[in-house]
C-alpha positions in Angstrom: 150.7 225.4 233.6 150.9 224.7 229.9 154.3 224.1 228.5 155.4 226.3 225.5 158.3 225.1 223.5 159.1 228.1 221.3 157.9 231.6 222.5 158.0 234.4 220.0 158.8 238.0 221.2 157.7 240.9 219.0 159.6 244.1 219.9 159.3 247.2 217.8 162.1 249.6 218.8 165.9 249.3 218.7 166.3 250.6 222.2 163.6 248.3 223.5 165.4 245.4 221.8 168.8 246.1 223.1 168.5 243.8 226.1 167.6 240.9 223.8 171.0 241.3 222.1 172.7 240.8 225.5 170.5 237.8 226.4 171.1 236.1 223.0 174.9 236.4 223.5 174.6 235.2 227.1 172.8 232.0 226.1 174.9 231.3 223.0 172.1 232.1 220.6 172.0 232.9 216.9 171.4 236.3 215.2 170.0 236.4 211.7 167.8 238.5 209.4 164.3 237.4 208.2 162.4 239.6 205.7 164.5 242.6 206.7 163.9 242.1 210.5 166.5 241.1 213.0 165.9 237.7 214.6 167.5 236.5 217.7 167.0 232.9 218.7 168.3 231.4 222.0 167.5 228.8 224.6 166.4 230.5 227.8 167.1 228.5 231.0 166.1 228.8 234.7 165.8 226.4 237.5 162.5 225.2 236.3 163.6 224.3 232.8 164.2 225.9 229.5 162.3 227.3 226.5 163.3 228.5 223.0 162.8 232.2 222.5 162.6 233.7 219.0 162.7 237.5 219.2 162.1 239.8 216.3 162.9 243.5 216.0 160.0 244.4 213.9 160.0 248.2 213.6 157.3 250.5 214.9 153.6 250.2 213.9 150.8 247.8 213.2 151.9 246.5 209.8 155.4 245.8 211.0 154.1 244.1 214.1 151.6 242.0 212.3 154.1 240.8 209.7 156.6 239.8 212.4 153.9 237.9 214.3 152.9 236.0 211.1 156.5 235.1 210.5 157.1 233.9 214.0 154.0 231.7 213.8 154.2 230.4 210.2 158.0 230.1 209.7 159.6 230.1 213.2 156.8 227.8 214.4 156.3 229.7 217.7 153.5 228.3 219.9 153.0 231.5 221.8 153.6 235.2 221.1 154.5 238.0 223.5 154.5 241.6 222.5 156.8 243.8 224.6 157.4 247.6 224.5 156.7 251.0 226.0 153.2 252.4 226.2 151.4 255.7 226.9 149.4 255.6 230.1 145.7 256.4 229.7 144.1 255.7 233.1 145.0 254.0 236.5 148.7 253.8 235.7 151.8 255.8 236.3 155.2 256.2 234.5 157.2 253.0 235.2 154.3 250.7 235.8 154.1 247.3 234.1 150.9 246.3 232.3 149.2 243.3 230.7 146.2 243.5 228.5 142.7 242.1 229.3 141.6 243.2 225.8 143.3 244.5 222.7 141.6 246.9 220.4 142.8 249.0 217.4 141.6 252.5 218.4 142.4 254.0 215.0 140.3 251.4 213.0 137.3 253.4 211.9 134.6 252.6 209.3 132.0 254.6 211.2 130.9 256.5 208.0 129.5 253.1 206.8 127.3 252.9 209.9 129.6 250.8 212.2 130.8 251.7 215.6 134.4 252.7 216.0 137.0 249.9 215.9 134.4 247.4 214.6 135.7 245.2 211.7 132.9 244.3 209.3 132.7 240.6 208.2 135.0 239.5 211.0 133.8 237.6 214.0 136.1 239.4 216.4 137.7 242.8 216.8 138.3 242.9 220.5 141.0 240.3 221.2 141.7 238.5 224.5 144.9 237.3 226.0 145.6 233.6 226.5 144.5 232.4 229.9 147.7 230.5 230.7 149.9 233.5 229.8 147.6 235.9 231.6 147.8 233.8 234.8 151.6 233.6 234.5 152.0 237.4 234.3 149.2 238.2 236.8 151.2 236.4 239.4 153.9 239.0 239.2 153.7 241.5 242.0 152.6 245.0 241.1 151.6 244.2 237.5 148.5 246.1 236.3 145.9 244.6 233.9 143.4 246.4 231.7 142.3 247.3 228.2 145.2 248.0 225.8 144.5 250.0 222.6 146.9 250.5 219.7 147.1 252.6 216.6 149.4 253.9 214.0 149.9 257.2 215.8 151.9 258.3 218.8 149.3 259.6 221.2 150.7 262.8 222.7 147.9 265.2 223.5 145.5 265.7 226.4 142.5 265.8 224.0 143.4 262.5 222.3 144.0 260.9 225.6 140.6 261.9 226.9 138.9 260.6 223.8 140.6 257.2 224.1 139.7 257.0 227.7 136.1 257.8 226.9 135.8 255.4 224.0 137.6 252.4 225.4 138.2 252.8 229.1 141.8 251.9 228.3 144.7 251.5 230.6 147.3 252.2 227.9 148.0 252.9 224.3 150.7 251.7 222.0 151.4 251.0 218.3 151.6 247.2 218.1 149.7 245.1 220.6 146.3 244.7 219.0 147.9 244.0 215.6 149.8 241.1 217.1 146.7 240.0 218.9 144.7 240.0 215.6 147.2 237.7 213.8 147.3 235.4 216.8 143.5 235.2 217.0 143.3 234.1 213.4 146.1 231.6 213.8 144.8 230.3 217.1 148.1 231.0 218.8 148.3 232.1 222.5 149.1 235.8 222.9 149.7 238.4 225.5 151.2 241.9 225.5 153.5 242.9 228.4 154.3 246.6 228.4 155.8 249.4 230.5 154.3 252.9 230.9 156.8 255.5 229.6 154.5 258.6 229.5 151.0 259.9 230.2 150.0 260.1 226.5 149.3 263.8 227.1 150.9 267.0 225.9 154.2 266.2 227.5 154.3 262.6 226.4 157.0 262.9 223.7 159.8 264.1 226.0 158.8 261.5 228.7 158.8 258.7 226.2 162.1 259.7 224.6 163.9 260.0 228.0 162.9 256.5 229.0 163.4 254.9 225.6 166.9 256.2 225.3 167.9 254.4 228.4 167.6 251.0 226.6 166.9 249.4 230.0 166.4 245.7 230.7 163.7 246.3 233.2 160.8 245.4 230.9 162.5 242.4 229.5 163.2 241.2 233.0 159.5 241.3 233.7 158.8 239.4 230.5 161.3 236.8 231.7 159.6 236.6 235.1 156.4 235.6 233.4 158.2 233.0 231.3 159.8 231.7 234.6 156.2 231.1 235.9 155.5 229.0 232.8 158.5 226.7 233.3 
């Protein structure tokens, strides 16, 4: 598989980022702040080799995620980007499942009053983004991981009606608030990308309580899956 030298991690939430703090200390890394975001840089090692990891705590939402991704590519010189976080389950997944995206789409991008279909971006050659093949193969090799369309938008999806509409429009596996924004920046910069996410809730009427209860645990389970994929690259 292709060797990456500096992998950037984009993580939105403080609790999701908590395991990164532990990893950075374990590997003797460096903490800093870049454009208001926390940055942790460390050399991750396993039996196969090592790779530099630059992880940003970007804050929730598409703008934050896109800005962090651009920083990791342009300033930190990352040659691959991974987005990691919790997601709402739309179809074919259960709470606790791990997912990777086959496509990334902004479900809330809508200029349909101008005659375009939902999520289409006028004057751009792409609005449905694909993961990098090498990254996708590395994560597909992890037992139990589920692949499918990931959608994202600047709204926490927490109603049965919204969930049904997203399923109808996109046949999505999951929804989140960052993945497609990261993918869009990576597409323009021609940098390999994948999102690796864990299902915290069913995106329905009871989603908020389910999400909060998992997020508050600040577990390392998702980061360990992210590291398993990186292991497969080394």
